[in-house]
C-alpha positions, -999 to 999 in steps of 0.1 A, spaced: -602 -882 -567 -575 -871 -592 -590 -836 -593 -589 -833 -555 -553 -844 -553 -542 -819 -579 -560 -791 -561 -543 -800 -529 -508 -800 -545 -515 -766 -562 -525 -751 -528 -493 -763 -511 -471 -749 -539 -488 -715 -537 -484 -714 -499 -446 -722 -503 -441 -694 -528 -460 -669 -506 -439 -679 -475 -406 -676 -494 -414 -641 -507 -424 -628 -473 -392 -641 -457 -371 -623 -483 -389 -590 -480 -388 -589 -442 -351 -598 -438 -327 -569 -425 -304 -573 -456 -333 -566 -479 -343 -536 -459 -308 -522 -459 -304 -527 -496 -337 -510 -504 -333 -480 -481 -314 -449 -494 -279 -446 -478 -281 -410 -464 -282 -395 -429 -320 -392 -434 -323 -430 -435 -312 -431 -398 -325 -398 -383 -324 -410 -347 -296 -435 -349 -258 -434 -350 -240 -446 -381 -231 -482 -380 -196 -488 -365 -183 -502 -398 -194 -470 -416 -176 -448 -390 -144 -468 -393 -144 -467 -431 -149 -429 -430 -120 -424 -405 -96 -446 -425 -104 -427 -457 -96 -393 -441 -64 -405 -425 -51 -420 -457 -60 -390 -478 -42 -366 -454 -11 -387 -451 -6 -395 -487 -18 -367 -510 -23 -376 -546 3 -350 -557 25 -334 -530 25 -296 -531 58 -280 -539 64 -251 -515 71 -218 -532 107 -206 -532 114 -179 -505 117 -144 -519 153 -131 -523 167 -109 -495 178 -76 -511 205 -69 -485 223 -101 -494 222 -97 -531 253 -85 -550 238 -64 -578 257 -60 -610 272 -25 -617 251 -6 -643 281 15 -653 304 -6 -675 332 20 -671 328 25 -633 356 31 -609 344 1 -588 362 -16 -559 395 -33 -565 396 -53 -533 380 -54 -498 400 -57 -467 388 -68 -432 404 -51 -402 410 -68 -369 407 -38 -346 421 -55 -315 443 -30 -296 433 0 -317 455 0 -349 460 33 -367 457 40 -404 469 70 -424 505 79 -427 501 115 -415 500 100 -379 503 62 -381 532 46 -398 529 10 -387 501 -4 -409 509 7 -445 486 -18 -464 479 1 -496 499 -5 -527 507 20 -554 476 38 -568 453 23 -542 430 47 -523 405 47 -495 376 72 -497 366 86 -463 340 112 -454 336 131 -421 310 153 -403 278 139 -418 251 130 -421 236 161 -437 206 168 -460 213 172 -497 251 168 -494 253 133 -480 226 119 -504 245 136 -533 277 119 -521 259 85 -519 246 89 -555 280 97 -568 295 67 -552 266 45 -564 270 58 -600 306 46 -599 298 14 -580 324 22 -553 324 27 -516 338 47 -486 342 49 -449 320 74 -431 327 91 -398 295 109 -387 292 134 -359 270 120 -331 247 150 -330 243 151 -367 234 114 -366 206 121 -342 194 150 -363 192 129 -395 191 92 -386 173 83 -418 202 96 -439 228 77 -419 207 45 -424 209 52 -461 247 52 -458 247 18 -441 221 4 -465 243 13 -495 270 -9 -481 294 17 -468 313 14 -435 301 37 -407 323 46 -377 322 77 -355 337 112 -351 328 122 -315 295 135 -302 300 172 -310 333 176 -329 355 193 -303 392 196 -304 401 168 -280 435 184 -274 419 217 -262 432 233 -231 399 228 -212 394 192 -224 398 167 -196 403 130 -201 368 123 -188 353 149 -212 372 133 -241 359 98 -232 324 112 -230 328 126 -265 341 93 -279 315 71 -263 285 94 -268 295 96 -305 294 59 -309 261 56 -290 245 83 -311 256 64 -343 241 32 -329 209 51 -321 206 65 -356 215 32 -374 195 10 -351 225 -12 -354 260 -15 -339 286 8 -356 320 -3 -369 348 2 -344 364 29 -367 371 64 -354 387 97 -366 397 125 -343 382 159 -351 408 182 -367 432 151 -365 440 161 -329 451 129 -314 449 132 -276 474 106 -262 451 95 -234 422 92 -259 444 71 -282 451 48 -254 415 46 -244 404 37 -279 431 11 -280 416 -5 -248 382 -5 -266 396 -21 -297 387 8 -319 408 14 -351 418 51 -355 421 69 -388 442 98 -399 448 104 -436 474 105 -464 457 131 -486 435 159 -471 410 175 -495 408 207 -474 373 209 -488 361 229 -458 381 258 -471 378 253 -508 361 280 -529 344 256 -553 342 219 -565 371 223 -589 395 232 -561 385 201 -542 393 179 -572 426 196 -578 437 194 -542 430 157 -540 446 149 -573 477 169 -565 481 152 -532 478 117 -549 504 127 -575 529 134 -547 521 103 -526 509 78 -552 483 63 -529 465 68 -497 435 74 -475 417 105 -487 399 127 -462 367 145 -474 335 157 -457 301 147 -468 289 176 -448 304 200 -474 285 212 -504 316 215 -526 326 179 -519 292 167 -530 295 187 -561 331 176 -568 328 139 -562 314 128 -596 343 145 -613 368 134 -588 358 97 -591 361 99 -629 396 115 -625 406 87 -602 395 62 -628 413 80 -656 445 82 -634 446 44 -628 437 47 -591 418 18 -575 395 20 -545 400 -3 -515 370 -10 -493 377 -13 -455 354 -34 -433 358 -42 -396 360 -78 -385 335 -71 -357 311 -44 -347 315 -23 -316 295 -29 -284 286 5 -271 284 11 -234 249 11 -219 256 41 -197 264 62 -227 235 48 -247 215 64 -219 237 96 -222 251 90 -187 289 92 -182 310 69 -161 345 75 -147 370 51 -162 405 41 -153 423 51 -185 455 34 -196 484 58 -202 500 40 -232 489 19 -262 507 -12 -274 498 -27 -307 530 -43 -320 514 -68 -344 525 -77 -379 505 -62 -407 492 -96 -419 474 -101 -385 456 -67 -388 446 -65 -425 432 -93 -445 421 -90 -482 388 -109 -486 380 -100 -522 399 -87 -552 
């Protein structure tokens, strides 16, 4: 009897153990824990919603808050805006820079214009006509660069279209570029009409704009310094400053570079200051300039840079080489005080 009861209790216990083990093995939690957690575990099923949410949250948080924010690289310097130091410790340099308000067409250079005498004793402005020209203009640019100084250039329109790459070098070097007519005629010639003169003026500026791929400065010099009254009035209406000179190098008739230097220095000794007229078209000027700049330095002369307050808007009809009849004014009025025309911006 006792043996039968014990056998029955053992059988019940064994059955309970077997039932518990089967329940554990067949439960979903046990299957999920035992299966490998890869896409292969659910080849025909979508990932559980909880798993998709967790993945999305992780990506958003990681993108929004990086472990170490990246520092953007500094932008490269712009060469045109940099002011490079002069490599020549004994250079002539630039004593000051003045900005010209060209409203009404002010005139500079005491040979023809007396109103705006802004230079002080031993101050000079270097100006160059008739370029750009191969060999000679680049040589002038090198001489100016070697002495870390500057000038105002008045190119002929046709020459600008022949050698635009040279004129762009002039502008890139920081010099001021105006204009000197389209083909360098005498605007006071007997056969020159007002309309022809205007065409020469405007086509010259349009040619410079074409060569530079930029607007020119509203600075102009008359060929042979022949100031046609109606053209003076017209330039005044276009707010273009006009340049004569104080010292003429007469380099176009000099026999050699030494004569160019001596002519300029003799003129400065008499006048003490002034706008110097030279030609970057002339070979002797290109040869003379290194010596001339050293002589200016030795003589205590200082270079003043002239910049225009604004550029010139050329006329579309002349940009297309098409003339247009204007109504020209007959007089020019520019009775302004010197301080409203010339402003020193650096010294």
